N, C-alpha and C positions, 0 to 999 in steps of 0.2 A: 388586335390587342397587343400591346408591347409585352415582350417576355425577355428574360435573360436566362442564360445557361451557365452552369458552373462545371468546369472540366477539372477533375482532380486525378492526379497520378500519385500512387503510393509506391515508392521504390523500396526494395528489400535488399539486405546485404548478402543474402544467399537464396538459393532455390528453396531450401527447407523453410526459411523464414517467409518467403513469398507464398508458399503453399499454405502455411499456417494463417496468413492474412486472408487468403481466399476462403479458407475454412471458417475463419471468424465471421466473414460476411454470410456464408451459407449456413453451415451447421451451427455456428455460434449464435446466429440470429440477428446479426447487425442489419441485414436488409429489412427484416420485420420491424426493427426499431426505427429505421428510416421511414418506412411507410406509416407507422403509428404516429410519428412526430411531424409529418408533413413534408419530409424530404422526398421529392418525386423523381425516382430514377428514370432516365431515358435509356441508358444502356450501361452494362458492365463489360469490360474486355481485359484480356490478358495479352500483353505484347508477345508476338511470336518472332518478329524480326525488328530490330531497332536498338537504339541506345538505352542506357539505364535499366537493363534487364537484371533480374526479373522485376516486373512491376504489374500493378493492377490499376487500370484506368476506368473511371466512370464519369457519367454526365448526369447532372440534375437540372430540372427545369423549375423556374419560378416566375411569378407574375412581375416581380420587381425586387429591388434590393431590400426593401422593408420586409417583404415576405420571406426572402432568403434568410435575413438576419433572425427573424422570429422563429423560423423552422430550426435553424442551427441552435438557437438558444434553448428550444424545447428538447432537442436531441441531447445536448451536453448535460442537461439537468435530469434526463430520464433515468429512473432507478435501474432499469434493465441495462442501459448503456454503462452506468457506473459499475454495475456488477460485472459485465462483460469485459470492460477495459481493465479491471482489476484481476482478471483471471490470469494466473502466472503462465499458463501455456501460450498466451498470446503476447507475452512481454517481448519487446524488441523485434517485432515483426516488420516494422517500417523504419527505414533509415533516412528517408527524405520524402517530403510531400511538396508537389507542385500544384498550385491552385490558380486557375485562370477563370475570370468572369468574361463571358461573351455575350454580345448582342447580335441577333441574327441579321444578316445583310438583307436588303430589300428583295433580292433575287433568290433567297434561300427557300428551300421547300419546307422548312420547319418554322 
């Protein structure tokens, strides 16, 4: 079955802002909103060595682009997301987002 993956990296301008973004995912409930709206996480990771630190990187899996678009549309319209993103404690936690859509190679294990 064909699948696609979305790899997203959220860079933060400071360690403090980066920690707040991680908190937003965990204690803030962003991961729960992902799951509720059909965004299927494969993994979440914090870079320990590399460029553009601090950052949070995660991967999502979808059946196809239509499924991806539908899930993101549900997410951005979700009332819990609207409330979370308006929370002043999470303001300016991300300074840059890199978003890449991937198709698994035939020899990939996923």
